C-alpha positions as CSV (number, residue, x, y, z in Angstrom):
1,M,2.9,32.4,18.3
2,A,-0.4,31.8,16.7
3,G,-0.6,29.4,13.8
4,T,-2.0,26.3,12.1
5,A,-0.3,24.5,9.3
6,S,-0.2,21.4,7.2
7,A,2.5,18.9,8.0
8,L,2.7,18.0,4.3
9,D,3.6,21.6,3.5
10,I,6.1,21.9,6.3
11,L,8.0,18.7,5.4
12,A,8.1,19.7,1.7
13,A,10.3,22.7,2.7
14,P,11.4,22.3,6.4
15,D,14.2,24.8,6.1
16,E,11.7,27.5,5.3
17,W,9.5,26.8,8.4
18,H,10.1,28.5,11.8
19,L,8.8,26.9,15.0
20,G,8.6,30.1,17.1
21,E,7.9,29.9,20.8
22,P,4.6,28.1,21.4
23,S,3.9,26.5,24.8
24,L,1.6,23.9,23.4
25,V,1.8,22.1,20.0
26,V,-1.0,19.9,18.8
27,L,-0.4,17.4,15.9
28,H,-3.8,16.3,14.8
29,G,-4.7,13.8,12.0
30,D,-4.4,10.2,10.9
31,E,-1.3,9.9,8.8
32,P,1.4,8.1,10.9
33,F,4.2,9.0,8.4
34,L,3.6,12.7,8.8
35,V,3.4,12.4,12.6
36,L,6.7,10.5,12.8
37,H,8.6,13.0,10.6
38,M,7.1,16.1,12.3
39,L,8.3,14.7,15.7
40,D,11.7,14.1,14.2
41,L,11.7,17.7,12.9
42,F,10.7,19.1,16.4
43,R,13.4,16.9,18.1
44,G,16.0,18.3,15.7
45,R,14.9,21.9,16.3
46,L,14.5,21.7,20.1
47,C,17.5,19.4,20.8
48,P,20.1,19.9,18.0
49,D,22.8,18.2,20.1
50,E,22.0,14.5,20.3
51,A,23.7,14.3,23.7
52,D,20.8,16.4,25.1
53,R,18.0,14.3,23.8
54,A,18.1,11.6,26.5
55,W,17.0,14.2,29.1
56,A,15.4,16.9,27.1
57,W,13.0,14.8,25.0
58,R,10.6,12.5,26.8
59,E,7.6,10.7,25.3
60,F,4.5,9.5,27.2
61,D,1.9,7.0,26.2
62,G,-1.4,8.7,26.4
63,G,-3.2,5.4,25.7
64,G,-2.1,4.0,29.1
65,E,-2.7,5.2,32.7
66,L,-1.0,8.6,32.6
67,D,-0.9,11.1,35.4
68,P,-1.1,14.6,33.7
69,R,1.1,16.0,36.5
70,D,4.1,13.9,35.2
71,V,3.7,15.5,31.8
72,F,3.4,19.1,33.1
73,D,6.3,18.7,35.6
74,E,8.5,17.4,32.8
75,A,7.8,20.4,30.6
76,A,8.1,22.9,33.5
77,T,11.5,21.7,34.6
78,I,14.1,24.4,33.7
79,P,17.5,23.2,32.5
80,M,20.4,24.8,34.5
81,F,23.3,24.8,32.1
82,A,22.0,23.2,28.8
83,T,20.8,25.1,25.7
84,A,18.3,22.4,24.6
85,S,14.6,23.1,25.1
86,R,12.8,20.4,27.1
87,A,9.8,18.7,25.4
88,A,7.1,16.5,26.9
89,V,5.4,14.6,24.1
90,V,2.1,12.7,24.6
91,R,1.4,10.1,21.9
92,Q,-2.2,9.0,21.4
93,A,-3.2,11.9,23.6
94,D,-7.0,12.1,22.9
95,A,-7.9,10.7,26.3
96,F,-5.2,12.8,27.9
97,V,-6.7,16.0,26.4
98,T,-10.1,15.1,27.8
99,A,-8.6,14.6,31.3
100,A,-6.4,17.7,31.4
101,R,-8.3,20.1,29.2
102,D,-8.4,23.0,31.7
103,R,-4.6,22.9,32.4
104,L,-3.9,22.6,28.7
105,E,-6.0,25.7,28.0
106,T,-3.9,27.6,30.5
107,I,-0.6,26.4,29.0
108,A,-1.7,27.2,25.5
109,T,-2.3,30.9,26.4
110,S,0.9,31.3,28.4
111,D,4.3,32.5,27.3
112,R,6.8,29.6,27.4
113,G,9.8,31.5,28.6
114,R,12.6,29.1,29.6
115,R,10.2,26.2,30.2
116,G,9.7,23.4,27.9
117,L,6.7,22.8,25.7
118,V,4.0,20.2,25.6
119,I,3.4,18.3,22.3
120,L,0.2,16.4,21.8
121,E,-0.5,13.8,19.1
122,V,-4.2,13.4,18.7
123,K,-6.5,11.9,16.0
124,S,-9.3,14.6,16.4
125,F,-9.0,18.3,17.4
126,P,-12.4,20.0,16.8
127,S,-11.9,23.7,16.0
128,N,-14.9,24.8,18.0
129,T,-13.5,23.9,21.4
130,R,-12.0,26.4,23.8
131,L,-8.7,24.5,23.7
132,A,-8.5,24.6,19.9
133,K,-9.3,28.3,19.9
134,A,-6.6,29.0,22.5
135,V,-4.0,27.0,20.4
136,A,-5.0,28.8,17.3
137,K,-4.5,32.1,19.0
138,Q,-1.2,31.6,20.7
139,G,-0.1,27.9,20.3
140,L,0.5,25.8,17.2
141,A,-1.8,23.3,15.6
142,I,-0.4,21.1,12.7
143,D,-2.7,19.0,10.6
144,T,-1.1,15.6,10.0
145,S,-3.7,14.3,7.6
146,L,-3.4,14.2,3.9
147,P,-5.3,17.2,2.4
148,A,-8.0,16.1,0.0
149,K,-6.7,18.1,-2.9
150,A,-2.9,17.8,-2.2
151,D,-0.5,17.5,-5.1
152,L,1.0,14.3,-3.8
153,G,3.0,13.8,-7.1
154,G,4.7,17.2,-6.6
155,W,5.3,16.5,-3.0
156,I,6.9,13.1,-3.7
157,R,9.3,14.7,-6.2
158,K,10.4,17.3,-3.6
159,W,10.7,14.6,-0.9
160,A,12.8,12.4,-3.2
161,T,15.2,15.2,-3.8
162,S,15.5,16.6,-0.2
163,R,15.4,13.4,1.7
164,H,16.9,10.8,-0.7
165,G,19.0,12.9,-3.1
166,I,17.4,11.6,-6.3
167,T,15.4,13.3,-9.0
168,L,12.1,11.9,-10.2
169,A,10.3,12.6,-13.5
170,A,6.7,13.7,-12.9
171,T,5.4,10.4,-14.5
172,T,7.6,8.5,-12.0
173,A,5.9,10.1,-9.0
174,Q,2.6,9.3,-10.6
175,R,3.7,5.7,-11.1
176,L,4.5,5.4,-7.4
177,L,1.0,6.8,-6.5
178,E,-0.6,4.4,-8.9
179,R,1.2,1.4,-7.3
180,L,1.1,2.5,-3.7
181,G,-1.8,4.9,-3.4
182,G,-1.3,7.6,-0.7
183,N,0.7,5.3,1.6
184,L,3.6,7.7,2.2
185,G,5.5,5.2,4.4
186,Q,5.7,2.7,1.6
187,I,6.5,5.4,-1.0
188,D,9.4,6.6,1.2
189,Q,10.7,3.0,1.5
190,A,10.6,2.6,-2.2
191,L,12.4,5.8,-2.7
192,A,15.1,4.7,-0.2
193,R,15.6,1.5,-2.1
194,L,15.7,3.3,-5.4
195,A,18.3,5.9,-4.1
196,A,20.5,3.1,-2.8
197,A,20.5,1.4,-6.2
198,T,21.1,4.6,-8.2
199,D,24.6,5.4,-9.3
200,P,25.7,8.7,-7.6
201,Q,26.5,10.2,-11.0
202,D,22.9,9.5,-12.1
203,K,21.1,11.0,-9.1
204,K,20.6,14.4,-10.8
205,K,19.1,12.8,-13.8
206,A,15.3,12.4,-13.9
207,I,14.6,8.8,-13.1
208,P,12.0,7.3,-15.5
209,P,8.9,5.5,-14.3
210,E,10.0,2.0,-15.6
211,A,13.0,2.2,-13.3
212,I,10.9,1.9,-10.1
213,D,9.0,-1.4,-10.8
214,D,11.7,-3.4,-9.0
215,F,11.6,-1.2,-5.9
216,V,7.8,-0.7,-5.3
217,G,6.2,-3.0,-2.8
218,S,7.2,-6.5,-1.7
219,P,7.9,-9.3,-4.2
220,Q,4.4,-10.5,-3.7
221,E,2.9,-7.1,-4.5
222,R,5.0,-6.8,-7.6
223,T,3.8,-10.3,-8.6
224,A,0.2,-9.2,-8.1
225,W,0.6,-6.2,-10.4
226,G,2.1,-8.5,-13.1
227,M,-0.8,-10.9,-12.6
228,V,-3.4,-8.1,-13.1
229,D,-1.7,-6.9,-16.2
230,A,-1.6,-10.4,-17.6
231,A,-5.3,-11.0,-16.8
232,A,-6.4,-7.7,-18.4
233,G,-4.1,-8.4,-21.4
234,G,-5.7,-11.8,-22.0
235,D,-2.7,-13.9,-20.8
236,T,-5.0,-16.0,-18.6
237,K,-2.5,-18.9,-18.1
238,R,0.1,-16.5,-16.7
239,A,-2.4,-14.7,-14.5
240,L,-3.7,-18.0,-13.1
241,R,-0.1,-19.2,-12.4
242,E,0.8,-16.0,-10.6
243,L,-2.5,-16.1,-8.7
244,A,-1.6,-19.6,-7.5
245,D,1.8,-18.5,-6.4
246,L,0.4,-15.6,-4.4
247,L,-2.3,-17.6,-2.7
248,D,0.2,-20.4,-1.9
249,S,2.5,-17.9,-0.3
250,G,-0.3,-16.8,2.1
251,E,-1.6,-13.6,0.4
252,N,-5.1,-12.7,1.4
253,P,-7.6,-13.1,-1.5
254,I,-9.4,-9.9,-0.5
255,G,-6.2,-7.9,-0.7
256,I,-5.5,-9.4,-4.1
257,A,-9.0,-8.5,-5.2
258,A,-8.4,-4.9,-4.1
259,Q,-5.3,-4.6,-6.3
260,I,-7.2,-6.1,-9.2
261,A,-10.0,-3.6,-8.8
262,S,-7.7,-0.6,-8.7
263,V,-6.6,-1.4,-12.3
264,L,-9.8,-2.7,-13.7
265,R,-11.9,0.3,-12.6
266,R,-9.8,2.6,-14.6
267,L,-10.2,0.5,-17.7
268,S,-14.0,0.4,-17.2
269,T,-14.2,4.1,-16.7
270,A,-12.3,4.7,-19.9
271,A,-14.7,2.4,-21.8
272,R,-17.7,4.2,-20.4
273,L,-16.2,7.6,-21.4
274,L,-15.6,6.3,-25.0
275,A,-19.3,5.1,-25.1
276,L,-20.6,8.7,-24.5
277,P,-22.3,10.4,-27.4
278,A,-20.3,12.9,-29.5
279,G,-20.6,16.3,-27.8
280,A,-21.5,14.8,-24.4
281,G,-18.0,14.6,-23.1
282,R,-16.6,11.8,-25.1
283,P,-12.8,11.9,-25.2
284,A,-11.0,12.5,-28.5
285,G,-9.5,9.0,-28.5
286,I,-8.5,6.0,-26.4
287,E,-5.4,7.6,-24.9
288,Q,-7.4,10.6,-23.7
289,A,-10.0,8.4,-22.2
290,L,-7.4,6.4,-20.3
291,R,-5.8,9.6,-19.0
292,D,-9.2,10.9,-17.9
293,A,-9.8,7.6,-16.1
294,G,-6.6,8.0,-14.1
295,V,-4.1,5.9,-16.1
296,A,-0.5,7.2,-15.8
297,A,0.6,9.0,-19.0
298,W,4.1,7.4,-19.2
299,P,4.5,5.2,-22.3
300,K,4.7,1.8,-20.8
301,A,1.6,2.3,-18.6
302,M,-0.4,3.8,-21.4
303,T,0.6,1.0,-23.9
304,Q,-0.3,-1.7,-21.3
305,A,-3.7,0.0,-20.7
306,K,-4.5,0.4,-24.4
307,E,-3.7,-3.2,-25.1
308,S,-5.8,-4.4,-22.1
309,L,-8.8,-2.2,-23.1
310,Q,-8.6,-3.4,-26.7
311,Q,-8.3,-7.0,-25.6
312,L,-11.3,-6.7,-23.3
313,G,-13.4,-4.8,-25.9
314,P,-16.0,-2.2,-25.0
315,R,-18.8,-4.5,-23.8
316,R,-16.7,-6.6,-21.4
317,A,-14.8,-3.5,-20.2
318,R,-18.1,-1.8,-19.2
319,R,-19.1,-5.0,-17.4
320,L,-16.0,-5.0,-15.1
321,P,-17.7,-3.1,-12.2
322,V,-20.4,-5.8,-12.1
323,W,-17.9,-8.6,-12.1
324,L,-15.8,-6.9,-9.4
325,L,-19.0,-6.5,-7.2
326,D,-19.7,-10.2,-7.7
327,L,-16.2,-11.1,-6.7
328,D,-16.3,-8.8,-3.6
329,L,-19.6,-10.3,-2.5
330,A,-18.2,-13.9,-3.0
331,L,-15.0,-13.2,-1.1
332,K,-16.8,-11.7,1.8
333,G,-19.3,-14.5,1.9
334,E,-19.2,-18.2,1.1
335,A,-16.0,-18.0,-1.0
336,S,-13.8,-16.2,1.7
337,R,-11.0,-18.7,1.9
338,G,-9.3,-21.8,0.4
339,L,-10.2,-23.3,-2.9
340,R,-13.5,-21.4,-3.2
341,A,-11.6,-18.0,-3.0
342,R,-9.2,-19.2,-5.6
343,L,-12.1,-20.2,-7.9
344,A,-13.8,-16.9,-7.5
345,L,-10.6,-15.0,-8.6
346,E,-10.0,-17.5,-11.4
347,R,-13.5,-17.1,-12.7
348,L,-13.0,-13.3,-13.0
349,F,-9.8,-13.9,-15.1
350,C,-11.6,-16.3,-17.4
351,K,-14.4,-13.8,-18.0
352,M,-11.7,-11.2,-19.0
353,A,-10.2,-13.5,-21.6
354,R,-11.3,-13.1,-25.2
355,G,-14.4,-15.3,-25.7
356,G,-14.3,-16.2,-22.0
357,E,-17.4,-14.3,-20.7
358,S,-19.5,-17.4,-21.3
359,A,-17.4,-19.1,-18.6
360,G,-18.9,-16.6,-16.1
361,R,-22.6,-17.6,-16.7
362,G,-24.4,-20.0,-14.5
363,S,-23.6,-20.9,-11.0
364,S,-21.0,-19.0,-9.0
365,P,-17.7,-20.8,-8.3
366,A,-18.5,-20.9,-4.6
367,S,-21.5,-23.1,-5.3
368,R,-19.6,-25.7,-7.3
369,P,-18.3,-28.9,-5.8
370,T,-14.9,-28.5,-4.3
371,G,-12.2,-29.2,-6.9
372,A,-14.2,-27.7,-9.8
373,R,-12.4,-25.3,-12.1
374,A,-13.6,-21.9,-13.3
């Protein structure tokens, strides 16, 4: 069977996908969540009876000292009385592919018959190699990376229904992406918690975006999002208090800064769009500018973003990238830890407060004596 496919597409509709009879399967890419669930799908197709999996499914560590003959002997052993297909899976198999390329090329172009198949998990699989061409012709290659233009929001909604039995509104899926980026593992965990907390009678109703805030990320991550919203909205006291709680609990200042930047860059982009001349791409209004900048369209997110942008004002909002760059340089330099890191973050919050930009002029917080406040 010749073929190449996207793991994201296969997992969105697994019942519509047919494995066929390849002798060699290559999972290539860098998304662990997709690799894990593709292997689960293969295991279910090849060994539908769990009692067979102990002997029919064997995984090898390609990162260690692995004799290729052990893998090929495992796949070539023909079961006498069982119906399960034997599979020899090599995880982290990039070095294994280099060592056994000739034998793999032969397997890829051979009919499987009653023998088992070899499944390789690799990071890289260049399409111009003889092995890749052989797999494309008669084996099966599956891309386990996230496609650059994938509709992750649509995929999350399908996954929530098929795997967790809940229905998400489109804005809810976008809220998950806004909070967790493209981390499918964390998104899946949030969906599992949400499904467990949803009344069975309500699972067919579209879950609104505000319902997920208690299920996204760790308590520290949720505190960080609240801190960012408070700082952008001008509630500096609350932002400083929650920053102190995060740092005291052991959170990394650079990680906190990354969460801050993901929100503030959208506000800055919206401000710059609104500053464009009429007829040169300027949005019709503040809500359109925020949507164009990537802010989720659901009411609570849009209201929060509008209030933050109005509180900052156009001048300070357009200055946010400069302040974020200063913060990044400080945290990766002399203000990388301890009180100096806290002061660098506090300084940014004070700049964002109404009338607080003057607090950012002069020396950097890292250059002040220990104990000084921003």
